[in-house]
C-alpha atoms as a printed R data frame, in Angstrom:
    type eleno elety resid chain resno       x       y       z
1   ATOM     1    CA   MET     A     1  -2.969 -13.520  21.885
2   ATOM     2    CA   LYS     A     2  -6.036 -11.835  20.350
3   ATOM     3    CA   VAL     A     3  -5.669  -9.700  18.177
4   ATOM     4    CA   LEU     A     4  -7.879  -6.958  16.105
5   ATOM     5    CA   VAL     A     5  -7.491  -6.583  12.672
6   ATOM     6    CA   THR     A     6  -8.883  -3.485  11.447
7   ATOM     7    CA   GLY     A     7  -9.860  -3.991   7.622
8   ATOM     8    CA   GLY     A     8  -9.796  -7.569   8.228
9   ATOM     9    CA   ALA     A     9 -12.468  -8.208   5.270
10  ATOM    10    CA   GLY     A    10  -9.773  -6.037   2.486
11  ATOM    11    CA   PHE     A    11  -6.947  -7.462   0.493
12  ATOM    12    CA   ILE     A    12  -4.520  -7.261   3.065
13  ATOM    13    CA   GLY     A    13  -6.163  -7.997   5.574
14  ATOM    14    CA   SER     A    14  -7.851 -10.856   4.787
15  ATOM    15    CA   TYR     A    15  -4.638 -12.744   4.035
16  ATOM    16    CA   THR     A    16  -2.888 -11.661   7.369
17  ATOM    17    CA   VAL     A    17  -6.395 -12.769   9.237
18  ATOM    18    CA   ASP     A    18  -6.066 -15.949   7.168
19  ATOM    19    CA   LEU     A    19  -2.250 -16.819   8.358
20  ATOM    20    CA   LEU     A    20  -2.795 -15.725  11.668
21  ATOM    21    CA   VAL     A    21  -5.714 -18.536  12.248
22  ATOM    22    CA   GLU     A    22  -4.072 -20.667  10.538
23  ATOM    23    CA   LYS     A    23  -1.010 -20.330  13.492
24  ATOM    24    CA   GLY     A    24  -3.685 -20.294  16.568
25  ATOM    25    CA   PHE     A    25  -4.051 -16.298  17.197
26  ATOM    26    CA   ASP     A    26  -7.360 -15.498  18.132
27  ATOM    27    CA   ILE     A    27  -8.595 -12.919  15.706
28  ATOM    28    CA   LYS     A    28 -10.969 -10.299  15.661
29  ATOM    29    CA   ILE     A    29 -12.010  -8.462  12.379
30  ATOM    30    CA   LEU     A    30 -13.271  -4.492  11.995
31  ATOM    31    CA   ASP     A    31 -14.813  -3.604   9.286
32  ATOM    32    CA   ASN     A    32 -16.932  -1.629   7.444
33  ATOM    33    CA   PHE     A    33 -16.970  -3.481   3.663
34  ATOM    34    CA   GLU     A    34 -15.995   0.032   1.877
35  ATOM    35    CA   PRO     A    35 -18.499   0.173  -1.052
36  ATOM    36    CA   GLN     A    36 -15.500   1.032  -3.631
37  ATOM    37    CA   VAL     A    37 -14.111  -2.373  -2.936
38  ATOM    38    CA   HIS     A    38 -16.544  -4.553  -1.698
39  ATOM    39    CA   TYR     A    39 -19.990  -3.254  -2.813
40  ATOM    40    CA   ASN     A    40 -21.693  -3.289   0.765
41  ATOM    41    CA   LYS     A    41 -21.388  -7.191   0.652
42  ATOM    42    CA   LYS     A    42 -19.648  -9.183   2.831
43  ATOM    43    CA   PRO     A    43 -17.053 -11.276   0.886
44  ATOM    44    CA   ASP     A    44 -16.795 -14.600   0.141
45  ATOM    45    CA   HIS     A    45 -12.733 -15.175   1.336
46  ATOM    46    CA   LEU     A    46 -13.952 -13.566   4.961
47  ATOM    47    CA   ASN     A    47 -12.422 -15.690   7.461
48  ATOM    48    CA   ASN     A    48 -15.687 -17.539   9.254
49  ATOM    49    CA   SER     A    49 -13.410 -18.709  12.540
50  ATOM    50    CA   ALA     A    50 -12.602 -15.042  13.408
51  ATOM    51    CA   GLU     A    51 -14.918 -12.759  15.324
52  ATOM    52    CA   PHE     A    52 -16.323 -10.077  13.116
53  ATOM    53    CA   ILE     A    53 -17.988  -6.406  14.329
54  ATOM    54    CA   PHE     A    54 -19.298  -4.373  11.176
55  ATOM    55    CA   GLY     A    55 -18.516  -0.287  11.369
56  ATOM    56    CA   ASP     A    56 -16.064   1.958  10.192
57  ATOM    57    CA   ILE     A    57 -12.935   3.416  12.176
58  ATOM    58    CA   LYS     A    58 -14.486   6.870  12.302
59  ATOM    59    CA   ASP     A    59 -16.282   5.956  15.241
60  ATOM    60    CA   LYS     A    60 -14.835   6.193  18.267
61  ATOM    61    CA   ASN     A    61 -17.224   4.294  20.401
62  ATOM    62    CA   LEU     A    62 -16.827   1.346  17.786
63  ATOM    63    CA   TRP     A    63 -13.439   1.239  18.675
64  ATOM    64    CA   ARG     A    64 -14.038   0.941  22.348
65  ATOM    65    CA   LYS     A    65 -16.109  -2.036  21.326
66  ATOM    66    CA   ALA     A    66 -13.525  -3.399  19.349
67  ATOM    67    CA   LEU     A    67 -10.211  -2.794  21.523
68  ATOM    68    CA   SER     A    68 -12.235  -4.517  24.766
69  ATOM    69    CA   ASP     A    69 -10.564  -7.903  25.027
70  ATOM    70    CA   ILE     A    70  -7.412  -7.130  22.500
71  ATOM    71    CA   ASP     A    71  -3.928  -8.154  23.306
72  ATOM    72    CA   ALA     A    72  -2.546  -6.453  19.708
73  ATOM    73    CA   VAL     A    73  -3.770  -4.869  16.935
74  ATOM    74    CA   ILE     A    74  -2.541  -5.000  13.187
75  ATOM    75    CA   HIS     A    75  -4.009  -1.430  11.450
76  ATOM    76    CA   LEU     A    76  -5.132  -1.895   8.351
77  ATOM    77    CA   ALA     A    77  -8.058  -0.140   7.637
78  ATOM    78    CA   ALA     A    78  -7.684   2.828   5.375
79  ATOM    79    CA   MET     A    79  -9.265   4.606   1.848
80  ATOM    80    CA   VAL     A    80  -6.677   3.612  -0.649
81  ATOM    81    CA   GLY     A    81  -6.097   6.074  -3.508
82  ATOM    82    CA   VAL     A    82  -3.487   8.174  -4.515
83  ATOM    83    CA   GLY     A    83  -5.312   9.728  -7.383
84  ATOM    84    CA   GLN     A    84  -8.639  10.225  -5.373
85  ATOM    85    CA   SER     A    85  -7.211  11.412  -2.583
86  ATOM    86    CA   MET     A    86  -6.478  14.320  -3.947
87  ATOM    87    CA   TYR     A    87  -9.930  15.178  -5.158
88  ATOM    88    CA   GLN     A    88 -11.444  13.851  -1.705
89  ATOM    89    CA   PRO     A    89  -8.883  15.169   1.002
90  ATOM    90    CA   VAL     A    90 -11.455  15.504   3.643
91  ATOM    91    CA   ARG     A    91 -12.769  11.691   2.650
92  ATOM    92    CA   TYR     A    92  -9.154  10.246   2.969
93  ATOM    93    CA   LEU     A    93  -7.877  12.198   5.857
94  ATOM    94    CA   THR     A    94 -10.876  11.716   8.344
95  ATOM    95    CA   THR     A    95 -10.825   7.651   7.677
96  ATOM    96    CA   ASN     A    96  -6.910   7.783   7.885
97  ATOM    97    CA   THR     A    97  -5.659  10.194   9.965
98  ATOM    98    CA   ILE     A    98  -8.572  10.863  12.361
99  ATOM    99    CA   GLY     A    99  -9.540   7.114  12.157
100 ATOM   100    CA   THR     A   100  -6.413   5.985  13.699
101 ATOM   101    CA   ALA     A   101  -6.056   8.904  16.043
102 ATOM   102    CA   ASN     A   102  -9.503   7.623  17.448
103 ATOM   103    CA   MET     A   103  -8.184   4.041  18.300
104 ATOM   104    CA   PHE     A   104  -5.088   6.513  20.275
105 ATOM   105    CA   GLU     A   105  -7.478   8.338  22.040
106 ATOM   106    CA   VAL     A   106  -9.035   5.118  23.354
107 ATOM   107    CA   ILE     A   107  -6.232   3.412  24.582
108 ATOM   108    CA   LEU     A   108  -5.255   6.702  26.409
109 ATOM   109    CA   GLU     A   109  -8.728   6.925  27.974
110 ATOM   110    CA   ASP     A   110  -9.621   3.571  28.783
111 ATOM   111    CA   ALA     A   111  -6.882   2.600  31.704
112 ATOM   112    CA   GLU     A   112  -7.590  -1.610  30.761
113 ATOM   113    CA   ILE     A   113  -7.484  -1.577  27.424
114 ATOM   114    CA   ARG     A   114  -4.041   0.531  28.037
115 ATOM   115    CA   LYS     A   115  -3.034  -2.128  30.200
116 ATOM   116    CA   ARG     A   116  -3.596  -5.157  28.092
117 ATOM   117    CA   ILE     A   117  -2.708  -4.068  24.969
118 ATOM   118    CA   GLN     A   118   1.468  -5.757  24.167
119 ATOM   119    CA   LYS     A   119   2.110  -4.278  20.510
120 ATOM   120    CA   ILE     A   120   0.650  -2.716  17.259
121 ATOM   121    CA   ILE     A   121   1.016  -2.537  13.925
122 ATOM   122    CA   VAL     A   122   0.501  -0.073  11.362
123 ATOM   123    CA   ALA     A   123   0.173   0.723   7.868
124 ATOM   124    CA   SER     A   124   2.379   3.142   6.513
125 ATOM   125    CA   SER     A   125   2.745   2.981   2.489
126 ATOM   126    CA   LYS     A   126   5.912   3.832   0.184
127 ATOM   127    CA   SER     A   127   3.817   6.629  -1.405
128 ATOM   128    CA   ILE     A   128   5.340   9.003   1.399
129 ATOM   129    CA   TYR     A   129   8.791   8.516   0.119
130 ATOM   130    CA   GLY     A   130   7.645  10.376  -3.539
131 ATOM   131    CA   GLU     A   131  10.515  10.234  -5.765
132 ATOM   132    CA   GLY     A   132  12.839   7.269  -5.261
133 ATOM   133    CA   ALA     A   133  16.166   7.108  -3.761
134 ATOM   134    CA   TYR     A   134  19.234   7.868  -6.774
135 ATOM   135    CA   SER     A   135  23.442   7.342  -6.755
136 ATOM   136    CA   CYS     A   136  25.088  10.140  -8.628
137 ATOM   137    CA   LYS     A   137  29.123   8.533  -9.870
138 ATOM   138    CA   THR     A   138  29.851  11.710  -8.328
139 ATOM   139    CA   HIS     A   139  28.252  13.222  -5.632
140 ATOM   140    CA   GLY     A   140  27.130   9.994  -4.143
141 ATOM   141    CA   ILE     A   141  23.584   9.367  -2.792
142 ATOM   142    CA   LEU     A   142  21.069  11.314  -3.827
143 ATOM   143    CA   TYR     A   143  17.316  12.120  -2.663
144 ATOM   144    CA   PRO     A   144  16.206  14.501  -5.240
145 ATOM   145    CA   ASN     A   145  12.971  16.533  -5.394
146 ATOM   146    CA   PRO     A   146  10.194  15.688  -8.149
147 ATOM   147    CA   ARG     A   147  11.582  16.425 -11.711
148 ATOM   148    CA   PRO     A   148  10.041  20.000 -12.607
149 ATOM   149    CA   GLU     A   149   7.240  20.538 -15.312
150 ATOM   150    CA   LYS     A   150   9.833  21.735 -18.183
151 ATOM   151    CA   GLN     A   151  11.848  18.655 -17.720
152 ATOM   152    CA   LEU     A   152   8.717  16.279 -18.291
153 ATOM   153    CA   VAL     A   153   7.138  18.951 -20.981
154 ATOM   154    CA   GLU     A   154   9.915  18.115 -22.968
155 ATOM   155    CA   LYS     A   155   9.662  14.139 -22.176
156 ATOM   156    CA   ASP     A   156  12.918  14.196 -20.621
157 ATOM   157    CA   TRP     A   157  12.035  11.342 -17.962
158 ATOM   158    CA   GLU     A   158  14.951   9.880 -16.212
159 ATOM   159    CA   ILE     A   159  16.066  11.969 -12.868
160 ATOM   160    CA   HIS     A   160  19.249  14.575 -13.428
161 ATOM   161    CA   CYS     A   161  21.797  15.129 -10.431
162 ATOM   162    CA   PRO     A   162  20.777  18.442  -9.024
163 ATOM   163    CA   GLN     A   163  24.444  19.065  -8.676
164 ATOM   164    CA   CYS     A   164  25.800  18.228 -12.118
165 ATOM   165    CA   ASN     A   165  22.941  17.638 -14.455
166 ATOM   166    CA   ASP     A   166  24.374  14.012 -15.530
167 ATOM   167    CA   TYR     A   167  21.740  11.156 -15.076
168 ATOM   168    CA   VAL     A   168  21.629   9.094 -11.901
169 ATOM   169    CA   LYS     A   169  20.854   5.371 -11.142
170 ATOM   170    CA   PRO     A   170  17.697   4.276  -8.952
171 ATOM   171    CA   ARG     A   171  18.781   2.397  -6.070
172 ATOM   172    CA   GLY     A   172  16.819   0.795  -3.149
173 ATOM   173    CA   ILE     A   173  15.369   3.460  -0.841
174 ATOM   174    CA   ALA     A   174  16.245   2.691   2.526
175 ATOM   175    CA   GLU     A   175  14.319   4.061   5.412
176 ATOM   176    CA   GLU     A   176  15.943   6.653   6.672
177 ATOM   177    CA   LYS     A   177  15.079   8.608   3.101
178 ATOM   178    CA   PRO     A   178  13.268  11.321   3.929
179 ATOM   179    CA   VAL     A   179   9.294  11.864   2.810
180 ATOM   180    CA   GLN     A   180   7.956  13.871   0.600
181 ATOM   181    CA   ASN     A   181   4.337  13.089   0.668
182 ATOM   182    CA   LEU     A   182   3.159  14.279  -2.893
183 ATOM   183    CA   SER     A   183  -0.405  12.949  -2.484
184 ATOM   184    CA   ILE     A   184  -2.814  13.773   0.394
185 ATOM   185    CA   TYR     A   185  -3.077   9.654   0.377
186 ATOM   186    CA   ALA     A   186   0.451   9.652   1.614
187 ATOM   187    CA   LEU     A   187   0.248  12.498   4.159
188 ATOM   188    CA   SER     A   188  -2.702  10.395   5.390
189 ATOM   189    CA   LYS     A   189  -0.456   7.790   6.087
190 ATOM   190    CA   TYR     A   190   2.094   9.260   6.832
191 ATOM   191    CA   ASP     A   191   0.335  10.630   9.310
192 ATOM   192    CA   THR     A   192  -0.960   6.928  10.346
193 ATOM   193    CA   GLU     A   193   2.718   6.036  10.978
194 ATOM   194    CA   ARG     A   194   3.798   9.129  12.877
195 ATOM   195    CA   ILE     A   195   0.227   9.480  15.032
196 ATOM   196    CA   ALA     A   196   1.334   5.521  16.193
197 ATOM   197    CA   ILE     A   197   4.745   6.026  16.823
198 ATOM   198    CA   ASP     A   198   4.584   9.439  18.827
199 ATOM   199    CA   PHE     A   199   1.909   7.806  20.586
200 ATOM   200    CA   GLY     A   200   4.261   4.339  21.260
201 ATOM   201    CA   ASN     A   201   6.841   6.645  22.534
202 ATOM   202    CA   ALA     A   202   4.929   8.476  24.801
203 ATOM   203    CA   ILE     A   203   3.325   5.927  26.586
204 ATOM   204    CA   GLY     A   204   5.801   2.919  26.029
205 ATOM   205    CA   LEU     A   205   3.776   0.824  23.553
206 ATOM   206    CA   PRO     A   206   5.604  -0.934  20.822
207 ATOM   207    CA   ILE     A   207   5.118  -0.010  17.524
208 ATOM   208    CA   THR     A   208   5.767  -1.458  14.320
209 ATOM   209    CA   ALA     A   209   5.007   0.599  10.928
210 ATOM   210    CA   PHE     A   210   5.422  -1.051   7.822
211 ATOM   211    CA   ARG     A   211   5.848   0.937   4.173
212 ATOM   212    CA   TYR     A   212   3.994  -1.448   2.065
213 ATOM   213    CA   PHE     A   213   5.293  -1.055  -1.963
214 ATOM   214    CA   ASN     A   214   3.253  -2.490  -4.207
215 ATOM   215    CA   ALA     A   215   1.150  -5.308  -3.045
216 ATOM   216    CA   TYR     A   216  -0.702  -6.987  -5.389
217 ATOM   217    CA   GLY     A   217  -2.587 -10.510  -5.907
218 ATOM   218    CA   PRO     A   218  -5.682 -12.750  -5.565
219 ATOM   219    CA   ARG     A   219  -8.537 -10.547  -3.985
220 ATOM   220    CA   GLN     A   220  -7.412  -7.157  -5.133
221 ATOM   221    CA   SER     A   221 -10.648  -5.440  -6.696
222 ATOM   222    CA   LEU     A   222 -10.512  -5.465 -10.378
223 ATOM   223    CA   SER     A   223 -13.225  -2.879 -10.710
224 ATOM   224    CA   ASN     A   224 -11.351  -0.390  -7.759
225 ATOM   225    CA   PRO     A   225  -9.925   2.417 -10.622
226 ATOM   226    CA   TYR     A   226  -7.697   3.164  -8.070
227 ATOM   227    CA   THR     A   227  -6.054   0.257  -6.312
228 ATOM   228    CA   GLY     A   228  -2.815  -0.949  -7.488
229 ATOM   229    CA   VAL     A   229  -1.527  -0.885 -10.953
230 ATOM   230    CA   ALA     A   230  -1.417  -4.715 -11.740
231 ATOM   231    CA   ALA     A   231  -5.312  -4.630 -11.341
232 ATOM   232    CA   ILE     A   232  -5.827  -1.890 -13.179
233 ATOM   233    CA   PHE     A   233  -3.780  -3.259 -16.456
234 ATOM   234    CA   LEU     A   234  -5.279  -6.736 -15.536
235 ATOM   235    CA   SER     A   235  -8.772  -5.565 -15.364
236 ATOM   236    CA   ARG     A   236  -8.464  -3.590 -18.946
237 ATOM   237    CA   ILE     A   237  -6.878  -7.101 -20.358
238 ATOM   238    CA   LYS     A   238  -9.719  -8.367 -19.252
239 ATOM   239    CA   ASN     A   239 -12.121  -6.357 -21.125
240 ATOM   240    CA   ASN     A   240 -10.625  -6.234 -23.963
241 ATOM   241    CA   ASN     A   241  -8.835  -2.617 -23.883
242 ATOM   242    CA   PRO     A   242  -5.271  -1.764 -23.310
243 ATOM   243    CA   PRO     A   243  -3.215  -1.077 -20.001
244 ATOM   244    CA   VAL     A   244  -2.353   2.715 -20.438
245 ATOM   245    CA   ILE     A   245   1.438   3.883 -19.637
246 ATOM   246    CA   PHE     A   246   2.244   6.942 -18.697
247 ATOM   247    CA   GLU     A   247   5.585   8.388 -19.950
248 ATOM   248    CA   ASP     A   248   7.957   6.014 -21.924
249 ATOM   249    CA   GLY     A   249   7.026   2.369 -19.726
250 ATOM   250    CA   ASN     A   250  10.751   2.836 -18.168
251 ATOM   251    CA   GLN     A   251   9.606   3.585 -15.088
252 ATOM   252    CA   THR     A   252   9.693   1.242 -11.949
253 ATOM   253    CA   ARG     A   253   8.427  -0.337  -9.120
254 ATOM   254    CA   ASP     A   254   8.217  -3.007  -6.621
255 ATOM   255    CA   PHE     A   255   5.277  -5.106  -6.771
256 ATOM   256    CA   ILE     A   256   5.363  -7.736  -3.609
257 ATOM   257    CA   TYR     A   257   3.130 -10.587  -3.757
258 ATOM   258    CA   ILE     A   258   0.048 -10.696  -1.094
259 ATOM   259    CA   GLU     A   259   1.149 -13.809   0.938
260 ATOM   260    CA   ASP     A   260   4.664 -12.603   1.975
261 ATOM   261    CA   VAL     A   261   3.471  -8.893   3.112
262 ATOM   262    CA   ALA     A   262   0.906 -11.258   5.607
263 ATOM   263    CA   ASN     A   263   3.998 -12.925   6.831
264 ATOM   264    CA   ALA     A   264   5.454  -9.519   7.402
265 ATOM   265    CA   ASN     A   265   2.568  -9.217   9.699
266 ATOM   266    CA   LEU     A   266   3.243 -12.497  11.477
267 ATOM   267    CA   LEU     A   267   6.580 -11.598  11.522
268 ATOM   268    CA   ALA     A   268   6.016  -8.705  13.297
269 ATOM   269    CA   LEU     A   269   3.466  -9.696  15.846
270 ATOM   270    CA   GLU     A   270   6.181 -12.846  16.748
271 ATOM   271    CA   LYS     A   271   9.245 -11.012  16.622
272 ATOM   272    CA   SER     A   272   9.072  -7.092  16.512
273 ATOM   273    CA   ASP     A   273   9.789  -5.086  20.086
274 ATOM   274    CA   GLY     A   274   9.782  -1.122  20.534
275 ATOM   275    CA   ILE     A   275   9.614   1.444  17.873
276 ATOM   276    CA   SER     A   276  10.338   0.251  14.717
277 ATOM   277    CA   VAL     A   277   9.546   1.477  10.843
278 ATOM   278    CA   PHE     A   278  10.520  -1.419   7.962
279 ATOM   279    CA   ASN     A   279   9.867  -1.024   4.285
280 ATOM   280    CA   ILE     A   280   7.883  -4.032   3.126
281 ATOM   281    CA   GLY     A   281   8.938  -5.181  -0.706
282 ATOM   282    CA   THR     A   282  11.277  -7.195  -2.380
283 ATOM   283    CA   GLY     A   283  14.028  -5.226  -3.459
284 ATOM   284    CA   GLU     A   284  13.293  -6.190  -6.790
285 ATOM   285    CA   PRO     A   285  12.519  -3.379  -9.275
286 ATOM   286    CA   ILE     A   286  10.363  -4.137 -12.411
287 ATOM   287    CA   SER     A   287   9.110  -1.408 -15.229
288 ATOM   288    CA   ILE     A   288   5.596  -0.732 -15.586
289 ATOM   289    CA   ALA     A   289   5.915  -1.970 -19.281
290 ATOM   290    CA   GLU     A   290   7.351  -5.328 -18.163
291 ATOM   291    CA   THR     A   291   4.541  -5.671 -16.225
292 ATOM   292    CA   ALA     A   292   1.846  -5.063 -18.747
293 ATOM   293    CA   LYS     A   293   3.772  -7.202 -21.018
294 ATOM   294    CA   LEU     A   294   3.892  -9.633 -18.355
295 ATOM   295    CA   LEU     A   295   0.065  -9.594 -17.583
296 ATOM   296    CA   ILE     A   296  -0.817  -9.550 -21.696
297 ATOM   297    CA   GLN     A   297   1.649 -12.763 -22.109
298 ATOM   298    CA   ILE     A   298   0.035 -14.982 -19.016
299 ATOM   299    CA   THR     A   299  -3.599 -13.736 -20.243
300 ATOM   300    CA   ASP     A   300  -2.942 -15.447 -24.075
301 ATOM   301    CA   SER     A   301  -3.618 -11.877 -24.610
302 ATOM   302    CA   GLN     A   302  -2.963 -10.260 -27.966
303 ATOM   303    CA   ILE     A   303  -4.226  -6.420 -26.284
304 ATOM   304    CA   GLU     A   304  -0.767  -4.468 -26.951
305 ATOM   305    CA   PRO     A   305  -0.384  -1.663 -24.066
306 ATOM   306    CA   THR     A   306  -0.512   2.106 -25.312
307 ATOM   307    CA   ILE     A   307   2.475   4.349 -24.350
308 ATOM   308    CA   ASN     A   308   0.976   7.958 -24.480
309 ATOM   309    CA   GLN     A   309   4.340   9.554 -23.529
310 ATOM   310    CA   LYS     A   310   1.997  11.536 -21.354
311 ATOM   311    CA   PHE     A   311   2.738  12.518 -17.372
312 ATOM   312    CA   ARG     A   312   0.782  13.191 -14.485
313 ATOM   313    CA   THR     A   313   2.057  16.075 -11.815
314 ATOM   314    CA   GLY     A   314   3.484  13.900  -8.621
315 ATOM   315    CA   ASP     A   315   4.268  10.707 -10.220
316 ATOM   316    CA   ASN     A   316   7.626   9.655  -9.256
317 ATOM   317    CA   ARG     A   317  10.009   7.730 -11.984
318 ATOM   318    CA   HIS     A   318  11.709   4.913  -9.690
319 ATOM   319    CA   ASP     A   319  11.021   3.238  -6.234
320 ATOM   320    CA   PHE     A   320  11.947   0.258  -5.109
321 ATOM   321    CA   ALA     A   321  12.664  -0.949  -1.529
322 ATOM   322    CA   ASP     A   322  15.743  -1.682   0.497
323 ATOM   323    CA   ILE     A   323  14.282  -4.325   2.468
324 ATOM   324    CA   THR     A   324  17.771  -4.928   4.472
325 ATOM   325    CA   LYS     A   325  16.598  -3.280   7.683
326 ATOM   326    CA   ALA     A   326  13.788  -5.759   7.585
327 ATOM   327    CA   LYS     A   327  16.033  -8.989   6.887
328 ATOM   328    CA   LYS     A   328  17.658  -8.298   9.509
329 ATOM   329    CA   ASP     A   329  15.410  -7.394  12.212
330 ATOM   330    CA   LEU     A   330  12.537  -9.538  11.379
331 ATOM   331    CA   GLY     A   331  13.957 -12.114   9.626
332 ATOM   332    CA   PHE     A   332  11.921 -10.911   6.406
333 ATOM   333    CA   LYS     A   333  12.320 -12.990   3.228
334 ATOM   334    CA   PRO     A   334  10.109 -12.463  -0.043
335 ATOM   335    CA   LYS     A   335   9.427 -15.782  -1.547
336 ATOM   336    CA   TRP     A   336   7.912 -14.822  -4.543
337 ATOM   337    CA   LYS     A   337   8.778 -13.707  -7.689
338 ATOM   338    CA   ALA     A   338   6.949 -11.357  -9.812
339 ATOM   339    CA   GLU     A   339   6.117 -13.904 -12.754
340 ATOM   340    CA   ALA     A   340   4.985 -16.616 -10.191
341 ATOM   341    CA   GLY     A   341   2.559 -13.929  -8.579
342 ATOM   342    CA   PHE     A   342   1.308 -12.314 -11.515
343 ATOM   343    CA   LYS     A   343   0.182 -15.946 -12.494
344 ATOM   344    CA   LYS     A   344  -1.673 -16.496  -9.501
345 ATOM   345    CA   LEU     A   345  -3.459 -13.041  -9.770
346 ATOM   346    CA   VAL     A   346  -4.286 -13.752 -13.254
347 ATOM   347    CA   GLU     A   347  -5.946 -17.560 -12.525
348 ATOM   348    CA   TRP     A   348  -7.818 -16.434  -9.837
349 ATOM   349    CA   SER     A   349  -9.267 -13.084 -11.837
350 ATOM   350    CA   GLU     A   350 -10.962 -16.081 -14.519
351 ATOM   351    CA   THR     A   351 -13.517 -16.407 -11.899
352 ATOM   352    CA   GLN     A   352 -14.111 -12.892 -10.988
353 ATOM   353    CA   GLU     A   353 -16.206 -10.166 -12.463
354 ATOM   354    CA   ALA     A   354 -13.857  -6.671 -13.666
355 ATOM   355    CA   VAL     A   355 -15.487  -3.659 -14.472
356 ATOM   356    CA   ASP     A   356 -13.016  -1.369 -16.199
357 ATOM   357    CA   LYS     A   357 -13.360   1.690 -15.195
358 ATOM   358    CA   PHE     A   358  -9.916   3.634 -15.879
359 ATOM   359    CA   LYS     A   359 -11.510   6.246 -18.190
360 ATOM   360    CA   GLU     A   360 -14.399   7.373 -15.512
361 ATOM   361    CA   ALA     A   361 -11.307   7.689 -13.165
362 ATOM   362    CA   GLU     A   362  -9.389   9.458 -15.814
363 ATOM   363    CA   MET     A   363 -12.287  11.163 -16.486
364 ATOM   364    CA   GLU     A   364 -12.402  12.409 -12.641
365 ATOM   365    CA   TRP     A   365  -8.723  13.576 -12.324
366 ATOM   366    CA   SER     A   366  -9.261  15.737 -15.529
367 ATOM   367    CA   LYS     A   367 -12.215  17.495 -13.920
368 ATOM   368    CA   TYR     A   368 -10.082  18.717 -11.080
369 ATOM   369    CA   PHE     A   369  -6.173  19.329 -12.636
370 ATOM   370    CA   GLY     A   370  -7.078  18.891 -16.110
371 ATOM   371    CA   SER     A   371  -5.730  16.718 -18.740
């Protein structure tokens, strides 16, 4: 099977390419060395056993070239960054939404390409969910709206039941949770997912959409302030600056190590048929404060995180995955615990430059939306 991996020079893409090459797949990479991530340079980790095409998914003609001899596609190329997407909406929607639509237009228009392709896997995101899933001891499972600003101003951080106002308990988010799309990035990833599913249904093409939770690990950009929180915290620590934590630090996330993400992509190639949507996480929540403390401890730093008791409109309180479906249908089983994965990230970071651009990103946000 010959597989096209878009974004194959990137974080998730490069690990996926390495694993597929190891397993004997014939791989073609399409990547544009996004300046915000790669600074227009070919990364050292680019797999030389894969065929490489330089270019942008916004170029429809390039898609024709990339898809010409392909049996399956793992579509990972995208602009990534929740905050930045809110003041660069055209950039995000053009790349993520229109870029994906270009792929399907080419498949529709070229009978030979359409005939050959057996399945497509696309990268969605847990960000589409917005606020997490909860349970109330009186009213059962809840999918609440984002917390109102009045509540956040009062520093009442946790979620209340909209019916009885009691505090509610976070639970794993299952795939049936309604989406909220609280950022342009989230909307663009949902677009990617829905475009793929709609065309998959229309032309009978198997589609797998993966809603990745917080992927982390080596090769994640340490100088991109719009990447994952673990890499942002580590960049701050390496520059002797405290990680900045919003609210009270007790909000939780689901961190999944990059090798487990790549393995999910392999499982989709091998096992997934029809039209499917899966969460890819660990199902094990960890607080943002604990994340910062773990990274500080592993780096032997004496820095204390700054818990600023401020909030950002649109931030959710808790999210972690219910991965029951992926376990059952794909045999997906994450192998990496957070502490072991963070140690690998820190070990790798010791040979990497980390430019701390956190304040720069915060100033950009403030320019458009205030402090």
